[in-house]
C-alpha positions in Angstrom: 0.0 0.0 0.0 2.8 2.4 0.9 4.7 1.5 -2.2 1.7 2.3 -4.4 1.2 5.7 -2.6 4.9 6.6 -3.1 4.7 5.6 -6.8 1.6 7.7 -7.3 3.2 10.8 -5.6 6.4 10.2 -7.7 4.4 10.1 -10.9 2.5 13.3 -10.0 5.7 15.1 -9.2 7.3 13.9 -12.5 4.3 15.0 -14.6 4.2 18.5 -12.9 8.0 18.9 -13.5 7.5 17.9 -17.1 4.6 20.4 -17.5 6.8 23.2 -16.1 9.7 22.3 -18.4 7.4 22.5 -21.5 5.9 26.0 -20.7 8.1 28.7 -22.2 9.3 31.3 -19.7 8.1 34.2 -21.8 5.4 34.3 -24.5 5.6 37.0 -27.1 2.6 38.4 -28.9 2.5 40.1 -32.3 3.2 43.8 -32.5 0.1 46.1 -32.5 -0.4 49.7 -33.4 -1.0 52.4 -30.9 -4.1 54.3 -32.1 -5.1 57.9 -31.2 -8.0 58.6 -28.9 -8.0 62.1 -27.2 -4.6 63.0 -28.5 -5.1 62.9 -32.3 -1.3 62.9 -32.9 -0.6 59.8 -30.8 0.7 56.7 -32.6 3.3 54.1 -32.2 3.8 50.3 -31.7 3.4 48.0 -28.7 5.3 44.7 -28.4 3.6 42.8 -25.6 4.7 39.6 -23.8 3.7 37.5 -20.8 6.3 36.0 -18.4 4.8 32.7 -17.2 7.0 31.8 -14.2 5.9 34.7 -12.1 3.0 36.2 -14.0 3.9 39.5 -15.4 2.9 41.7 -18.4 6.0 43.0 -20.2 6.1 45.5 -23.0 8.2 47.4 -25.4 6.5 50.6 -26.5 7.5 53.1 -29.2 5.3 56.1 -28.7 4.7 59.5 -30.4 2.4 62.0 -28.6 1.9 65.7 -28.4 2.3 65.8 -24.6 4.5 63.8 -22.3 2.9 60.4 -21.4 2.6 59.7 -17.7 1.2 56.2 -17.4 -0.1 53.2 -19.4 -2.7 50.9 -18.0 -3.4 47.4 -19.1 -7.1 47.2 -18.6 -9.8 44.4 -18.9 -12.4 45.1 -21.6 -15.9 45.7 -20.2 -14.9 46.5 -16.6 -12.0 48.8 -17.3 -10.2 47.2 -14.3 -6.4 47.9 -14.2 -4.5 44.7 -14.5 -0.9 46.2 -14.9 0.5 49.7 -14.7 3.3 51.1 -16.9 5.1 54.2 -15.7 6.0 56.3 -18.7 6.9 59.6 -16.9 10.1 61.5 -17.1 12.6 60.0 -14.7 15.6 62.2 -15.6 17.0 64.7 -13.1 16.7 67.5 -14.1 13.6 66.8 -16.2 14.2 67.0 -19.9 11.8 68.6 -22.3 9.4 66.3 -24.2 10.8 65.6 -27.7 7.6 64.1 -29.0 8.6 60.5 -28.9 10.3 57.9 -26.8 10.9 54.1 -26.4 9.8 52.4 -23.2 10.1 48.9 -21.9 9.5 47.1 -18.6 7.3 44.6 -16.8 4.6 44.7 -14.1 3.2 41.8 -12.1 -0.3 40.5 -12.8 -2.5 37.9 -11.1 -2.3 34.3 -12.3 -6.0 34.5 -13.3 -5.4 37.5 -15.6 -2.3 35.8 -17.0 -4.4 32.7 -18.0 -7.2 34.9 -19.4 -4.7 37.0 -21.4 -3.1 33.8 -22.8 -6.5 32.4 -23.8 -7.9 35.6 -25.2 -5.6 38.6 -25.5 -8.4 40.7 -27.1 -10.0 40.9 -23.6 -7.4 43.5 -22.7 -6.2 46.8 -24.0 -3.5 49.3 -23.2 -4.8 52.8 -22.2 -2.1 55.6 -22.3 -2.5 58.7 -20.3 -0.7 62.1 -20.9 -0.7 65.3 -18.9 -3.6 66.7 -20.8 -5.5 63.6 -21.9 -6.8 60.8 -19.7 -7.2 58.4 -22.6 -4.7 59.8 -25.1 -4.1 56.5 -27.0 -5.0 52.9 -27.0 -3.5 49.6 -28.2 -5.3 46.2 -28.4 -3.1 43.1 -28.0 -4.0 40.3 -30.4 -2.7 36.8 -31.1 -3.7 33.2 -31.1 -5.5 31.6 -28.2 -3.0 29.7 -26.2 -3.9 26.8 -23.8 -1.1 26.5 -21.4 
């Protein structure tokens, strides 16, 4: 009886280790365009990815706007709930004048439930960009295949 129990536990551990080994550490999604909302000059490209080991939304963002962007928010469609927050403000001392464009990258933690939902249906989320003058300056909608990991 004990031997059977040990064999079952060993098999379960081996299967879970194999599942962890087959899941890629970072999943990249296709690049999407940043589209203008309240800032009609806003445009750019978003390169999203999800880190699976410790759930996080990562991004590379090329952005052109009239005013300095402050934040980007990954939101859930429908509720508008913030899933991840991107700081896009000026972190230089002394502050530099806004040139009209910049490149950003980084990661922010997200819940495991949001990670799974994003992997299954990335269109359930959108990136909302805020500037000093516009609360919803620009928007980007991630897309890609439904992944079942």
